[in-house]
C-alpha positions as CSV (number, residue, x, y, z in Angstrom):
1,M,0.2,144.9,289.5
2,R,0.0,142.5,286.6
3,T,3.0,140.5,285.5
4,K,3.6,139.4,281.9
5,P,2.7,136.0,281.1
6,R,5.9,133.8,280.6
7,S,6.6,132.7,277.0
8,H,7.1,129.0,276.7
9,F,10.3,129.7,275.1
10,F,11.9,131.5,278.2
11,A,12.6,130.0,281.5
12,L,13.8,131.9,284.5
13,L,14.9,128.7,286.5
14,P,16.4,125.4,285.2
15,S,13.4,123.4,286.7
16,E,11.3,125.3,284.3
17,L,13.1,123.9,281.3
18,D,11.9,121.1,279.0
19,T,13.7,117.7,279.5
20,T,15.6,118.0,276.1
21,K,16.7,121.5,277.0
22,I,17.9,120.2,280.3
23,D,19.9,117.6,278.7
24,E,21.4,119.9,276.2
25,L,22.3,122.4,279.1
26,V,24.1,119.5,280.9
27,K,25.9,118.4,278.0
28,T,27.1,121.9,277.3
29,M,28.3,122.5,280.7
30,C,30.1,119.0,280.6
31,L,31.8,119.9,277.3
32,A,32.7,123.4,278.5
33,W,34.3,121.7,281.6
34,A,36.2,119.1,279.3
35,G,37.5,121.9,276.9
36,N,41.1,121.7,278.3
37,K,41.2,118.1,279.1
38,F,41.1,116.6,275.6
39,G,43.2,117.2,272.8
40,H,40.5,118.2,270.5
41,P,36.8,119.5,271.1
42,D,35.5,116.6,268.9
43,H,37.4,114.0,271.2
44,A,35.5,115.4,274.1
45,A,32.2,115.3,272.4
46,N,32.9,111.8,271.1
47,S,34.0,110.7,274.7
48,Y,30.8,112.3,276.2
49,Q,28.6,110.2,273.7
50,K,30.2,107.0,274.3
51,Q,30.8,107.2,278.0
52,V,27.8,109.3,279.1
53,I,25.0,109.1,276.8
54,D,25.5,105.3,275.8
55,T,26.0,104.4,279.4
56,V,22.8,106.1,280.4
57,L,21.0,104.4,277.7
58,R,22.1,101.0,279.3
59,G,20.4,102.0,282.5
60,V,23.3,103.7,284.6
61,S,22.1,107.0,286.1
62,E,23.2,110.1,284.5
63,M,25.0,111.5,287.5
64,E,27.1,108.2,287.8
65,A,27.9,108.3,284.0
66,I,29.0,111.9,284.3
67,Q,31.1,111.3,287.3
68,A,32.9,108.4,285.8
69,W,33.5,110.4,282.5
70,M,34.9,113.2,284.5
71,E,37.2,110.9,286.5
72,G,38.5,109.4,283.4
73,A,39.1,112.7,281.7
74,L,41.0,113.8,284.8
75,A,43.0,110.6,285.1
76,Q,44.3,111.3,281.5
77,L,45.8,114.6,282.3
78,P,49.5,114.5,282.5
79,E,49.8,117.1,285.4
80,L,47.5,114.7,287.5
81,S,49.6,111.6,286.7
82,V,51.5,110.0,289.6
83,H,54.2,109.0,287.2
84,H,55.7,112.3,286.1
């Protein structure tokens, strides 16, 4: 049985994605997670740019940068504050 050749525009697995597509997927997932943790979607996007992208460009691993960004976002939530 012959299978259809895969289009270079369609990936079945994340590992088949181009690096830029993976970066966009990670960013999209992070911003979706951050949706209710910032006052405005632009704040989440700006924060991601400054605290993840810029940090990675300085040599920090992407995982470390994302983890620190997520922890910072969670620390700002009033319901998680120890002072309420």
